[in-house]
C-alpha positions as a printed NumPy array, in Angstrom:
array([[ -6.045,   1.502,   7.053],
       [ -9.383,   0.397,   5.223],
       [-11.721,   0.863,   2.346],
       [-12.29 ,   4.184,   1.104],
       [-14.585,   4.496,  -1.79 ],
       [-12.605,   2.831,  -4.464],
       [ -9.518,   3.001,  -2.814],
       [ -7.864,   2.118,   0.185],
       [ -6.433,   4.505,   3.22 ],
       [ -3.462,   3.492,   4.964],
       [ -1.493,   5.459,   8.239],
       [  1.732,   5.673,   8.075],
       [  4.007,   7.561,  10.703],
       [  6.794,   8.548,   8.765],
       [  6.792,  12.474,   7.669],
       [  6.592,  13.466,   4.035],
       [  9.891,  14.692,   3.546],
       [ 12.709,  13.063,   1.358],
       [  9.833,  10.434,   0.59 ],
       [ 10.135,   8.657,   4.149],
       [  6.254,   8.871,   3.79 ],
       [  5.743,   7.05 ,   0.452],
       [  8.916,   4.591,   1.655],
       [  6.847,   3.452,   4.474],
       [  3.636,   3.252,   2.077],
       [  5.312,   0.826,  -0.263],
       [  6.987,  -1.439,   3.395],
       [  3.756,  -1.354,   4.526],
       [  2.084,  -2.891,   1.225],
       [  5.141,  -4.73 ,   0.421],
       [  5.191,  -6.517,   4.265],
       [  0.633,  -7.144,   4.047],
       [  1.27 ,  -8.513,   0.424],
       [  3.97 , -10.792,   1.52 ],
       [  5.602,  -8.953,  -1.635],
       [  9.537,  -8.109,  -1.766],
       [  9.589,  -4.181,  -1.842],
       [ 10.503,  -4.227,  -5.603],
       [  7.288,  -5.612,  -6.163],
       [  5.445,  -2.778,  -5.166],
       [  5.722,   1.035,  -7.152],
       [  4.001,   4.6  ,  -6.541],
       [  3.446,   5.425, -10.115],
       [  1.226,   8.191,  -9.817],
       [  0.96 ,  10.7  ,  -6.021],
       [  4.332,  10.654,  -4.811],
       [  4.139,  14.478,  -3.473],
       [  0.052,  13.777,  -3.189],
       [ -1.398,  12.5  ,  -0.093],
       [ -3.355,  10.097,  -2.51 ],
       [ -1.14 ,   7.912,  -4.643],
       [ -1.539,   5.048,  -7.594],
       [  0.581,   2.197,  -6.567],
       [  1.544,  -0.601,  -9.083],
       [  1.516,  -4.443,  -7.095],
       [  3.676,  -6.454,  -9.588],
       [  2.888, -10.985,  -8.949],
       [ -0.667, -11.094,  -7.461],
       [ -3.999, -10.106,  -9.417],
       [ -6.776,  -7.23 ,  -8.041],
       [ -8.661,  -9.973,  -6.69 ],
       [ -5.479, -11.648,  -4.72 ],
       [ -4.664,  -7.888,  -3.279],
       [ -8.338,  -6.794,  -2.232],
       [ -8.466,  -9.738,  -0.408],
       [ -5.144,  -9.677,   1.244],
       [ -5.388,  -6.459,   1.981],
       [ -9.053,  -7.138,   3.575],
       [ -7.934, -10.081,   5.815],
       [ -5.002,  -7.728,   7.529],
       [ -7.721,  -5.094,   8.074],
       [ -9.812,  -7.777,  10.159],
       [ -6.339,  -9.043,  11.615],
       [ -6.374, -12.493,   9.829],
       [ -3.623, -12.382,   7.678]])
């Protein structure tokens, strides 16, 4: 996982069938950010590689910081 322009690039192993990859994205973000699954929601791009995700309970700066720390292995 890492920065890709203005976005974050994630890698999940689940196949993009019957929502499995989307579920994996939500699970990865929720666990990385210390949130419940209900606090992470894909709001756009459910059938695309590019997704827009809503995070509830953290500011953008907090989210960016936690993702950066996870990427560096210091989370």
